[in-house]
VMD Tcl script that draws the C-alpha trace (Angstrom):
set ca {
  {-90.25 79.02 -25.52}
  {-87.37 81.47 -25.15}
  {-88.17 85.18 -24.88}
  {-85.33 85.98 -27.30}
  {-86.50 86.25 -30.85}
  {-86.99 88.73 -33.73}
  {-84.81 91.68 -34.47}
  {-82.11 92.26 -31.84}
  {-79.72 94.90 -33.12}
  {-76.13 95.04 -31.85}
  {-76.17 98.61 -30.47}
  {-73.48 100.96 -31.63}
  {-71.52 103.02 -29.10}
  {-71.40 106.64 -30.18}
  {-68.28 108.59 -29.26}
  {-67.43 112.25 -28.84}
  {-64.63 114.05 -30.63}
  {-62.54 113.31 -27.51}
  {-63.17 109.56 -27.85}
  {-65.43 109.42 -24.83}
  {-68.82 107.71 -24.88}
  {-71.51 110.12 -26.07}
  {-74.38 109.27 -23.77}
  {-76.97 111.71 -25.18}
  {-76.38 110.12 -28.57}
  {-76.57 106.63 -27.07}
  {-79.96 107.59 -25.59}
  {-81.21 108.60 -29.04}
  {-79.92 105.39 -30.53}
  {-81.75 103.21 -27.98}
  {-84.99 105.15 -28.44}
  {-84.59 104.97 -32.23}
  {-84.26 101.20 -32.04}
  {-87.18 100.67 -29.67}
  {-89.36 103.10 -31.69}
  {-88.42 100.99 -34.73}
  {-90.11 97.98 -33.10}
  {-87.06 95.86 -32.31}
  {-87.55 92.84 -30.04}
  {-84.34 93.23 -28.02}
  {-80.99 94.92 -27.70}
  {-77.51 93.43 -27.85}
  {-75.16 95.80 -26.04}
  {-71.32 95.60 -26.19}
  {-70.97 93.48 -29.26}
  {-68.64 93.90 -32.15}
  {-70.73 96.70 -33.60}
  {-70.60 98.36 -30.16}
  {-66.77 98.19 -30.37}
  {-66.73 96.23 -27.07}
  {-63.09 95.25 -27.09}
  {-62.01 98.94 -27.13}
  {-63.74 99.74 -23.87}
  {-62.31 98.94 -20.46}
  {-64.22 97.35 -17.59}
  {-65.41 100.68 -16.13}
  {-66.59 102.03 -19.47}
  {-68.42 98.78 -20.28}
  {-70.27 99.02 -17.00}
  {-71.35 102.57 -17.63}
  {-72.49 101.82 -21.18}
  {-74.50 98.81 -20.01}
  {-76.07 100.71 -17.08}
  {-77.10 103.51 -19.39}
  {-78.73 101.24 -21.98}
  {-80.55 99.32 -19.26}
  {-81.79 102.56 -17.77}
  {-83.04 103.93 -21.13}
  {-84.59 100.67 -22.24}
  {-86.43 100.52 -18.92}
  {-87.53 96.86 -19.37}
  {-89.33 97.57 -22.64}
  {-87.27 94.90 -24.47}
  {-84.79 92.25 -23.28}
  {-81.16 93.34 -23.10}
  {-78.29 90.97 -23.88}
  {-74.76 92.02 -22.94}
  {-71.56 91.03 -24.66}
  {-68.97 89.81 -22.12}
  {-66.15 89.38 -24.55}
  {-62.63 88.83 -23.31}
  {-59.69 86.56 -24.29}
  {-59.78 84.16 -21.37}
  {-62.32 82.25 -19.27}
  {-61.73 83.95 -15.86}
  {-61.82 87.43 -17.36}
  {-65.02 86.57 -19.19}
  {-66.58 85.32 -15.98}
  {-65.73 88.58 -14.25}
  {-67.36 90.58 -17.00}
  {-70.38 88.26 -16.98}
  {-70.89 88.56 -13.26}
  {-70.81 92.32 -13.51}
  {-73.37 92.24 -16.30}
  {-75.55 89.90 -14.31}
  {-75.42 92.29 -11.34}
  {-76.41 95.17 -13.61}
  {-79.63 93.27 -14.50}
  {-79.20 91.94 -18.04}
  {-81.43 89.17 -19.40}
  {-78.58 87.15 -20.83}
  {-74.83 87.41 -21.58}
  {-73.20 86.79 -24.94}
  {-69.88 84.92 -24.97}
  {-67.35 84.16 -27.69}
  {-64.71 81.46 -27.73}
  {-61.45 82.48 -26.06}
  {-59.03 84.38 -28.27}
  {-55.35 85.25 -28.57}
  {-54.74 82.04 -26.73}
  {-55.01 79.06 -29.06}
  {-57.59 76.55 -27.87}
  {-59.01 73.26 -29.07}
  {-62.70 72.63 -29.71}
  {-63.02 70.64 -26.39}
  {-61.39 73.51 -24.52}
  {-63.80 75.95 -26.15}
  {-66.73 73.78 -24.96}
  {-65.25 73.80 -21.45}
  {-64.92 77.58 -21.59}
  {-68.64 77.97 -22.08}
  {-69.34 75.44 -19.32}
  {-67.16 77.32 -16.84}
  {-68.84 80.59 -17.67}
  {-72.35 79.14 -17.31}
  {-71.52 77.49 -14.01}
  {-70.49 80.82 -12.58}
  {-73.82 82.55 -13.42}
  {-77.51 82.61 -12.80}
  {-78.42 84.29 -16.11}
  {-78.38 82.38 -19.40}
  {-75.51 82.32 -21.84}
  {-75.68 82.90 -25.62}
  {-72.85 81.68 -27.80}
  {-71.39 84.15 -30.27}
  {-69.73 82.51 -33.31}
  {-67.43 85.06 -34.95}
  {-64.24 83.40 -36.14}
  {-63.07 86.44 -38.08}
  {-62.39 88.08 -34.70}
  {-61.58 85.16 -32.38}
  {-59.84 82.89 -34.91}
  {-61.76 79.78 -34.13}
  {-65.09 78.53 -35.49}
  {-67.65 77.07 -33.08}
  {-68.11 73.65 -34.58}
  {-71.59 72.30 -35.31}
  {-71.10 69.49 -32.70}
  {-69.93 71.98 -30.07}
  {-72.97 74.25 -30.50}
  {-75.43 71.27 -30.45}
  {-73.71 69.73 -27.38}
  {-73.78 73.00 -25.46}
  {-77.40 73.62 -26.37}
  {-78.65 70.13 -25.52}
  {-76.93 70.09 -22.12}
  {-78.32 73.55 -21.28}
  {-75.05 75.39 -21.16}
  {-76.21 77.86 -23.81}
  {-79.71 78.92 -24.67}
  {-78.90 80.32 -28.08}
  {-76.40 81.26 -30.78}
  {-75.59 84.39 -32.62}
  {-74.03 83.19 -35.86}
  {-71.69 85.68 -37.48}
  {-69.42 82.98 -38.96}
  {-70.59 83.41 -42.58}
  {-70.95 79.61 -42.71}
  {-74.62 79.37 -43.68}
  {-74.31 75.60 -44.19}
  {-73.20 75.01 -40.60}
  {-75.90 77.31 -39.36}
  {-78.49 75.36 -41.32}
  {-77.33 72.09 -39.84}
  {-77.55 73.56 -36.34}
  {-81.12 74.58 -37.06}
  {-81.87 71.03 -38.17}
  {-80.09 69.41 -35.21}
  {-81.96 71.56 -32.68}
  {-85.34 71.68 -34.37}
  {-86.87 69.75 -31.47}
  {-85.66 72.33 -28.88}
  {-88.05 75.29 -28.71}
  {-86.09 76.53 -25.69}
  {-83.04 77.20 -27.89}
  {-82.85 80.14 -30.30}
  {-80.51 80.51 -33.26}
  {-79.97 83.93 -34.76}
  {-78.04 85.14 -37.80}
  {-75.75 88.05 -37.64}
  {-75.99 88.66 -41.36}
  {-77.44 91.85 -42.77}
  {-77.96 90.49 -46.25}
  {-79.18 86.91 -45.81}
  {-81.87 87.51 -43.25}
  {-84.81 86.40 -45.48}
  {-82.94 83.20 -46.29}
  {-82.10 82.47 -42.65}
  {-85.69 83.05 -41.56}
  {-86.97 80.78 -44.34}
  {-84.64 78.08 -42.97}
  {-86.16 78.53 -39.49}
  {-83.92 81.06 -37.72}
  {-85.47 82.53 -34.65}
  {-84.14 86.02 -35.12}
  {-81.59 88.35 -36.56}
  {-78.79 90.54 -35.13}
  {-77.89 92.93 -37.98}
  {-75.61 95.90 -37.37}
  {-77.39 97.74 -40.17}
  {-80.55 97.73 -38.01}
  {-78.96 100.62 -36.13}
  {-79.58 102.65 -39.27}
  {-82.92 101.13 -40.33}
  {-84.63 99.15 -37.57}
  {-88.01 99.65 -39.20}
  {-86.77 97.84 -42.38}
  {-85.65 94.78 -40.47}
  {-88.78 94.66 -38.38}
  {-90.84 94.79 -41.61}
  {-88.72 91.98 -43.01}
  {-89.26 89.95 -39.84}
  {-93.05 90.63 -39.95}
  {-93.26 89.58 -43.60}
  {-91.45 86.36 -42.81}
  {-93.71 85.62 -39.84}
  {-96.73 86.11 -42.14}
  {-95.25 83.77 -44.75}
  {-95.09 86.56 -47.30}
  {-91.75 85.66 -48.78}
  {-92.20 87.86 -51.81}
  {-92.49 90.95 -49.63}
  {-89.67 89.69 -47.35}
  {-87.39 89.32 -50.36}
  {-88.25 92.83 -51.64}
  {-87.47 94.35 -48.21}
  {-84.25 92.32 -47.96}
  {-83.15 93.56 -51.39}
  {-83.76 97.18 -50.36}
  {-81.66 96.58 -47.27}
  {-78.93 94.95 -49.37}
  {-78.64 98.14 -51.44}
  {-78.39 100.13 -48.20}
  {-75.79 97.71 -46.86}
  {-73.49 98.56 -49.77}
  {-72.48 101.62 -47.77}
  {-69.99 99.39 -45.86}
  {-67.63 99.45 -48.86}
  {-67.53 103.25 -49.15}
  {-64.19 103.66 -47.34}
  {-62.36 100.51 -48.33}
  {-59.42 99.96 -48.55}
  {-58.39 103.15 -46.76}
  {-59.75 101.85 -43.46}
  {-59.99 98.38 -41.91}
  {-63.11 96.20 -42.56}
  {-64.35 96.82 -39.01}
  {-64.05 100.57 -39.33}
  {-65.61 100.47 -42.80}
  {-68.66 98.60 -41.50}
  {-69.34 100.16 -38.14}
  {-68.00 103.49 -39.40}
  {-70.48 103.50 -42.25}
  {-73.34 102.88 -39.82}
  {-72.15 105.70 -37.59}
  {-71.73 108.00 -40.62}
  {-75.25 107.25 -41.78}
  {-76.67 107.81 -38.30}
  {-74.80 111.11 -37.98}
  {-76.27 112.28 -41.27}
  {-79.71 111.21 -40.00}
  {-79.26 113.29 -36.86}
  {-79.20 110.34 -34.50}
  {-75.59 110.70 -33.21}
  {-73.23 113.64 -33.06}
  {-70.04 112.21 -34.63}
  {-68.82 109.27 -36.62}
  {-65.72 108.89 -34.47}
  {-64.34 105.38 -34.13}
  {-62.43 103.89 -31.26}
  {-58.70 104.26 -31.81}
  {-56.74 103.27 -33.86}
  {-59.62 102.77 -36.30}
  {-59.99 105.58 -38.75}
  {-63.18 107.56 -39.16}
  {-64.77 107.96 -42.51}
  {-64.13 111.25 -44.36}
  {-66.23 113.68 -46.30}
  {-65.99 111.72 -49.62}
  {-67.01 108.51 -47.85}
  {-69.90 110.36 -46.15}
  {-71.21 111.65 -49.50}
  {-71.35 108.10 -50.87}
  {-73.10 106.87 -47.75}
  {-75.64 109.68 -47.69}
  {-76.55 108.78 -51.28}
  {-77.33 105.21 -50.15}
  {-79.34 106.44 -47.16}
  {-81.41 108.76 -49.31}
  {-81.97 106.01 -51.93}
  {-83.30 103.76 -49.13}
  {-85.85 106.39 -48.23}
  {-84.34 107.29 -44.84}
  {-83.58 110.91 -45.50}
  {-85.29 113.70 -47.37}
}
mol new
graphics top color blue
foreach p $ca { graphics top sphere $p radius 0.5 }
foreach p [lrange $ca 0 end-1] q [lrange $ca 1 end] { graphics top cylinder $p $q radius 0.2 }
display resetview
């Protein structure tokens, strides 16, 4: 059975007013998540604004999280780049740093076919000793990982898991069915608001960006699901859904990515976890009016006095 399961938040990357990584705040974030009972950490994902950080910065972020986590939970690292050889270079660096697995998307900017995407994952896995997790996020890479591709890659051992952020719950369900006989493969939803449903269908874990704000809530939801208490799981999910509505506070003034990650940062700043809600450029940060609406959500969720 894979060690990867449960609540594995995609860790945000706090920034200073000068757009540098705020490492004291990042330390507090990691401790906040581990204190919340999470089962792993996903560093340098979309919520971590991975694509905005160069190779050197990614290495420093990853080293810092690994140091602070100190082996208390598994650490997965996003090695997200447009092309295969660049992805392999990132993955080898993450492997050398000591991660438990790397997380890989389909290639992007370049236009590829489904067979070429499958080959991309094979090339990456062949270059590594650590396992590979597929990341399905077509909104960012402009291609969906087809059901057959995921199942093929899992059955041949190229990938050990999937983080599904496609929004295609039907395809995710079929992947769960197709791989139900493979306890060595884990399938996780990246949704914040359909976690109870995904777990009822048999998902092995969840990777919600909102868990940066409320890890305890998602761990409670996971625990209710594991106990088969679906009434309690639904109640916790609905509380988290109300909290998640913060992501619309700044729309349409900012982009969807800045609205989502920016709302998490704004909430965490208000909670005293990070020092600023600065976003990587050119994304706009949320303003005072947005912050007021988000703080209202955070207080209603019971996370602030």
